[in-house]
C-alpha positions as CSV (number, residue, x, y, z in Angstrom):
1,M,-151.7,170.5,-46.9
2,F,-149.2,167.8,-47.8
3,R,-146.3,170.1,-47.0
4,K,-147.9,171.1,-43.6
5,T,-148.3,167.4,-42.7
6,L,-144.8,166.6,-43.8
7,R,-143.4,169.5,-41.8
8,R,-145.3,168.3,-38.6
9,S,-144.0,164.8,-39.1
10,L,-140.4,166.0,-39.5
11,Q,-140.8,168.1,-36.4
12,K,-142.1,165.2,-34.3
13,G,-139.3,163.0,-35.7
14,L,-136.6,165.6,-34.7
15,K,-138.2,166.0,-31.3
16,K,-138.1,162.2,-30.7
17,T,-134.5,162.0,-32.0
18,R,-133.4,164.9,-29.7
19,N,-135.1,163.3,-26.7
20,A,-133.4,160.0,-27.5
21,V,-130.0,161.8,-27.8
22,I,-130.6,163.5,-24.4
23,L,-131.6,160.2,-22.8
24,G,-128.6,158.5,-24.3
25,L,-126.2,161.2,-23.1
26,S,-127.8,161.1,-19.6
27,A,-127.3,157.3,-19.5
28,A,-123.7,157.7,-20.6
29,A,-123.1,160.3,-17.9
30,L,-124.6,158.0,-15.3
31,I,-122.4,155.0,-16.5
32,C,-119.2,157.1,-16.3
33,T,-120.0,158.8,-13.0
34,P,-117.4,157.7,-10.3
35,V,-119.0,155.5,-7.7
36,F,-117.8,156.2,-4.1
37,A,-118.4,153.1,-2.1
38,Q,-119.2,153.5,1.5
39,V,-115.8,154.1,3.1
40,R,-115.6,152.4,6.5
41,T,-114.5,154.9,9.2
42,P,-113.0,153.5,12.5
43,E,-114.6,155.0,15.6
44,S,-113.5,155.3,19.2
45,S,-117.1,155.2,20.5
46,G,-116.0,154.7,24.1
47,S,-118.4,151.8,25.0
48,V,-115.6,149.4,25.8
49,T,-112.4,151.0,27.0
50,Y,-109.5,150.1,29.2
51,S,-107.1,152.7,30.7
52,N,-104.5,153.1,33.5
53,G,-103.4,156.7,33.3
54,N,-100.7,156.0,30.7
55,A,-102.7,154.7,27.8
56,V,-106.3,154.0,26.6
57,I,-107.4,151.1,24.6
58,D,-110.8,151.4,22.9
59,A,-112.2,148.0,22.0
60,S,-115.7,149.2,21.3
61,N,-115.5,147.9,17.7
62,A,-113.3,144.9,18.1
63,S,-116.0,142.9,16.5
64,Q,-115.4,144.9,13.3
65,G,-111.7,143.8,13.4
66,Y,-109.8,146.6,15.0
67,V,-108.9,148.4,18.2
68,M,-107.8,151.9,18.8
69,V,-105.0,152.9,21.1
70,K,-103.7,156.3,22.4
71,Y,-101.0,157.2,24.8
72,T,-101.5,159.8,27.4
73,G,-98.5,159.5,29.6
74,G,-96.0,162.0,28.1
75,T,-93.8,162.4,25.1
76,S,-91.6,159.3,25.1
77,R,-91.4,156.9,22.1
78,I,-94.2,154.4,22.4
79,K,-94.8,151.0,21.0
80,V,-98.0,148.8,20.8
81,R,-97.8,145.0,20.6
82,I,-100.9,143.0,19.7
83,T,-100.6,139.2,20.1
84,K,-102.9,136.2,19.3
85,G,-100.7,133.7,17.5
86,T,-98.1,136.2,16.1
87,D,-96.6,139.3,17.7
88,Y,-97.5,142.4,15.8
89,T,-95.4,145.4,17.0
90,Y,-96.3,149.0,16.0
91,D,-95.0,152.5,16.8
92,L,-97.6,154.7,18.5
93,N,-97.7,158.6,18.4
94,A,-97.2,160.3,21.7
95,S,-99.6,163.2,21.0
96,G,-102.6,161.6,22.7
97,N,-104.4,160.8,19.5
98,Y,-106.0,157.5,18.7
99,E,-104.5,155.2,16.1
100,V,-106.1,152.2,14.5
101,F,-104.7,148.7,14.7
102,P,-106.1,145.6,13.0
103,L,-107.1,142.3,14.4
104,T,-106.1,140.1,11.5
105,E,-105.9,136.6,13.1
106,G,-109.7,136.0,13.4
107,S,-111.8,135.6,16.4
108,G,-110.2,134.7,19.7
109,T,-108.2,136.1,22.6
110,Y,-105.8,139.0,21.9
111,T,-103.4,140.6,24.2
112,V,-102.7,144.3,23.7
113,K,-99.6,145.8,25.3
114,V,-98.2,149.3,25.4
115,F,-94.5,150.0,26.0
116,Q,-92.7,153.2,26.8
117,Q,-89.1,153.9,25.8
118,V,-86.7,153.9,28.7
119,Q,-83.5,154.4,26.8
120,G,-82.3,153.6,23.2
121,T,-83.9,150.3,22.3
122,S,-85.0,149.5,25.8
123,Y,-88.8,149.7,26.6
124,A,-90.9,149.2,29.7
125,Q,-94.4,147.8,29.6
126,V,-96.9,150.4,30.9
127,M,-100.1,148.5,30.1
128,S,-101.4,145.1,29.2
129,Q,-105.0,144.1,28.4
130,T,-106.6,140.8,27.3
131,I,-109.5,141.3,24.8
132,N,-111.9,138.6,23.7
133,V,-112.8,139.2,20.1
134,N,-115.8,137.7,18.2
135,L,-115.6,139.0,14.7
136,A,-119.0,139.9,13.1
137,D,-117.5,139.2,9.7
138,E,-114.1,137.6,9.1
139,L,-113.5,140.0,6.3
140,S,-114.0,143.2,8.3
141,P,-110.4,143.7,9.3
142,F,-109.5,143.9,5.7
143,L,-112.0,146.6,4.8
144,Y,-111.2,149.2,7.3
145,P,-108.2,151.7,7.1
146,N,-105.5,151.2,9.7
147,Q,-102.0,152.6,10.5
148,F,-100.5,150.9,7.4
149,C,-103.1,151.8,4.8
150,N,-104.4,155.0,6.2
151,F,-107.3,156.7,4.2
152,R,-110.5,158.6,4.8
153,A,-113.6,159.3,2.7
154,D,-112.1,162.5,1.5
155,S,-108.6,161.0,0.6
156,A,-107.2,161.3,-2.9
157,V,-106.8,157.5,-3.1
158,V,-110.6,157.1,-2.5
159,S,-111.6,159.6,-5.2
160,T,-109.0,158.2,-7.6
161,A,-110.2,154.7,-7.1
162,A,-113.8,155.8,-7.7
163,S,-112.7,157.5,-10.9
164,I,-110.7,154.7,-12.4
165,T,-113.5,152.2,-11.7
166,A,-116.3,154.4,-12.9
167,G,-118.8,152.3,-14.8
168,V,-117.3,149.1,-13.6
169,S,-119.5,146.9,-11.4
170,D,-117.6,143.6,-11.6
171,P,-115.1,143.3,-8.6
172,L,-112.6,141.4,-10.7
173,S,-112.5,144.3,-13.3
174,K,-112.1,146.8,-10.4
175,V,-109.1,144.9,-9.1
176,Q,-107.5,144.8,-12.5
177,A,-108.2,148.5,-13.1
178,I,-106.7,149.5,-9.8
179,Y,-103.7,147.2,-10.3
180,N,-103.1,148.6,-13.7
181,Y,-103.2,152.1,-12.4
182,A,-100.6,151.4,-9.7
183,V,-98.3,149.8,-12.1
184,D,-98.7,152.5,-14.8
185,N,-98.6,155.6,-12.6
186,I,-96.1,154.9,-9.8
187,S,-92.3,154.5,-10.4
188,Y,-90.1,152.7,-8.0
189,D,-88.0,155.0,-5.9
190,Y,-84.6,153.4,-5.6
191,Q,-83.1,156.3,-3.6
192,K,-85.9,156.1,-1.0
193,A,-85.5,152.4,-0.8
194,A,-81.8,152.8,0.0
195,T,-82.4,155.4,2.8
196,V,-85.7,154.5,4.3
197,Q,-85.6,154.3,8.1
198,S,-87.1,151.6,10.4
199,G,-90.6,152.4,11.4
200,Y,-91.5,154.1,8.1
201,L,-95.2,154.4,7.5
202,P,-96.6,154.9,4.0
203,V,-98.9,157.8,3.2
204,P,-101.0,156.7,0.2
205,D,-102.1,160.2,-0.8
206,S,-98.5,161.4,-0.8
207,T,-97.4,158.5,-3.0
208,L,-100.1,159.4,-5.5
209,A,-99.0,163.0,-5.6
210,S,-95.3,162.1,-6.1
211,K,-96.0,159.2,-8.3
212,T,-93.0,157.4,-6.7
213,G,-92.6,154.9,-3.9
214,I,-91.1,151.8,-2.5
215,C,-92.8,148.4,-2.2
216,F,-94.6,149.4,1.0
217,D,-96.0,152.5,-0.7
218,Y,-97.3,150.5,-3.7
219,A,-99.0,147.9,-1.5
220,A,-100.5,150.7,0.8
221,V,-101.9,152.6,-2.2
222,M,-103.5,149.5,-3.8
223,T,-104.8,148.2,-0.5
224,S,-106.4,151.6,0.3
225,M,-108.0,151.9,-3.1
226,L,-109.4,148.4,-3.1
227,R,-110.8,148.6,0.4
228,S,-112.4,152.0,-0.5
229,Q,-114.2,150.1,-3.2
230,D,-115.5,147.5,-0.7
231,I,-113.1,144.8,-1.8
232,P,-111.5,142.9,1.1
233,T,-107.7,143.3,0.8
234,K,-104.7,142.1,2.8
235,L,-101.5,144.1,2.9
236,V,-98.9,141.4,3.4
237,I,-95.3,141.9,4.5
238,G,-92.8,139.1,4.2
239,Y,-89.8,138.0,2.3
240,T,-89.1,137.5,-1.4
241,G,-85.7,135.9,-1.9
242,G,-83.7,137.4,1.0
243,A,-85.4,140.8,0.8
244,Y,-88.1,142.3,3.0
245,H,-91.1,143.1,0.8
246,A,-94.8,144.0,0.7
247,W,-97.6,142.8,-1.5
248,V,-101.4,142.4,-1.6
249,S,-104.0,139.7,-1.7
250,V,-107.7,140.1,-2.4
251,Y,-111.0,138.3,-1.5
252,V,-113.3,137.5,-4.4
253,T,-116.8,136.4,-3.7
254,G,-117.3,132.8,-4.9
255,Q,-113.6,132.2,-5.1
256,G,-112.2,133.2,-1.7
257,W,-108.8,134.7,-1.0
258,V,-106.6,135.1,-4.0
259,D,-103.1,135.2,-2.5
260,N,-100.0,136.7,-4.0
261,I,-101.7,137.5,-7.3
262,I,-100.7,139.8,-10.1
263,Y,-103.4,139.6,-12.8
264,F,-106.3,137.6,-14.1
265,D,-105.8,136.2,-17.5
266,G,-109.4,135.0,-18.0
267,V,-108.6,131.6,-16.6
268,N,-106.1,131.9,-13.8
269,W,-104.9,134.6,-11.5
270,R,-101.2,135.5,-11.3
271,Y,-99.2,137.4,-8.7
272,M,-100.6,140.8,-7.8
273,D,-97.3,142.3,-6.8
274,P,-97.5,145.9,-8.1
275,T,-93.9,146.8,-7.3
276,F,-92.1,144.2,-9.4
277,A,-94.6,144.5,-12.1
278,S,-94.1,148.2,-12.4
279,S,-90.2,148.1,-12.3
280,G,-90.0,145.2,-14.7
281,K,-92.6,146.0,-17.3
282,G,-92.3,143.5,-20.1
283,N,-89.4,141.7,-18.5
284,A,-89.9,138.0,-18.9
285,A,-87.5,137.1,-16.1
286,I,-89.3,139.3,-13.6
287,T,-92.7,138.0,-14.7
288,S,-91.5,134.4,-14.2
289,Y,-90.2,135.3,-10.7
290,I,-93.3,137.0,-9.5
291,T,-95.6,134.2,-10.7
292,N,-93.7,131.6,-8.7
293,P,-95.3,131.1,-5.2
294,A,-92.1,129.7,-3.8
295,N,-90.5,133.1,-4.0
296,Y,-92.9,134.7,-1.4
297,Q,-93.0,133.9,2.3
298,A,-95.6,135.9,4.2
299,K,-94.7,137.1,7.7
300,F,-97.3,139.7,8.7
301,T,-100.8,140.5,7.4
302,Y,-102.4,143.9,7.9
């Protein structure tokens, strides 16, 4: 009788232990499962459009911080200029497909112009449209993909960002994880930097695949990853010393925009310039340079 009772007790204990282990493993699996934030997808919904036979401007979602433009007039080289306080000039494909351009200077009146190449560096204006923009959220322009940080829900940068931030809920920790990934996994491509042509556009997924890139590639990868995790991020282009350069800034709830930052040491943020940090791992002189705000002058924000 005693043995039978003991056996039953042991069986019950083993069953409880097994169930606890299963629950523990299930919880661990849930914790480590990559979280795919809702990736914002630009739409040319057609509710507010302007056209003249040469180009179409879709401003249906200007309140979300972007316009979409396509050229329908032929196969010439095309440029788009968007102006509020600063002139932002972009190349536009001539294939008749929409491209996304951000409205990064807040609410107000923007002018969108489309130019067609006449010869060499000479261009003729083929369309001009004034658009009154009232942003629903001042952070929206820095959450959507655009021509300079181009990603979709099925992009490799999105799945990679979800994987490396799996189990992480704190935005600051996500920023640090993504920053560390960019620094540790992408090497600076000096040959590409020496031969890159004007008008170059980064392709974040290609940079991940090759594990090499120039400053523009680093910034585009990191911006795409952070935005895909619902962290407002600015891709900034300007000058560091006498060189044209690209870096990133992020928005942290309760703290605001953290500009030109590299890492959070528990008390203060430092420069988040993944290019120099990667090429100068452990170099005290480079660390000193990139933590000095005087060495960075922003020119454009995307």
